[in-house]
Every structure is written in structure tokens, then in C-alpha cells.
C-alpha positions, -999 to 999 in steps of 0.1 A, spaced: -138 -4 171 -123 -24 151 -126 -22 112 -155 -38 95 -151 -52 59 -164 -21 44 -139 1 65 -112 -19 54 -122 -19 15 -129 17 17 -94 23 30 -79 1 2 -97 21 -23 -82 54 -6 -46 43 -5 -46 30 -41 -58 64 -53 -31 79 -32 -9 55 -44 -17 66 -81 -5 103 -73 35 84 -67 31 60 -96 32 27 -70 2 0 -70 -12 -12 -38 -5 -49 -39 -26 -74 -12 -15 -106 -5 -36 -130 -21 -32 -164 6 -24 -146 39 -3 -171 57 25 -173 89 40 -140 96 14 -122 70 -18 -134 86 -3 -119 118 11 -86 106 9 -76 71 -5 -80 40 3 -54 17 32 -38 -2 38 -9 -28 50 -15 -61 62 11 -85 43 7 -119 72 12 -141 101 -11 -128 78 -36 -110 102 -33 -80 88 -31 -42 89 3 -30 76 -5 3 63 -36 23 89 -62 20 112 -58 50 121 -91 60 95 -107 41 71 -101 11 36 -82 19 52 -73 55 32 -38 60 1 -34 72 -24 -9 53 -22 19 80 17 15 76 14 18 39 -10 49 41 14 67 65 44 59 39 23 75 10 12 106 31 47 111 42 59 115 5 65 149 -7 40 157 -35 58 158 -70 38 147 -99 41 172 -122 19 154 -146 -8 161 -126 -2 199 -135 -29 214 -161 
């Protein structure tokens, strides 16, 4: 079963929240073309340095939403500022 636009929007929100824990921002290509339209469309950018963390292998916005989510889930849970 394919993902509808609501399922994709829901996954984007989930990945954005997950990225916040690691100080990264989910970026989506505004105008997908060529390679981006075929595979990819997303990247992660560090909020402080504004450098790309994931999704620029070969070309900008090279990661799919699933790849971004898998990358984030594989990261160690280290955000100390969330402790109360």
C-alpha cells in the first residue's frame, strides 16, 4: 500500500520532532527535479552550524524520508538539555 499525502505529512512531522532532539532541522527540496524527483528530496541540517549532516551524498537533498528517519533512529540519545 502506497503512502498518501496525509501519511507523508505525518511522517515528516514525526521526523522533524525526532530531529529536534539532536539539534537538526529536516529540510525538504522546494522544487524536486532530476535525481531528486527519482530518489530523495530531504536532508538534515545542523541548527547551530547550518551545515548539512545527512542527505547530501552525491547531490543536495539526496535522502528519502525513510532514510532520514532511519539515520536519526540509529543515533545515540545524548541530548542532556532535555533532563529536568
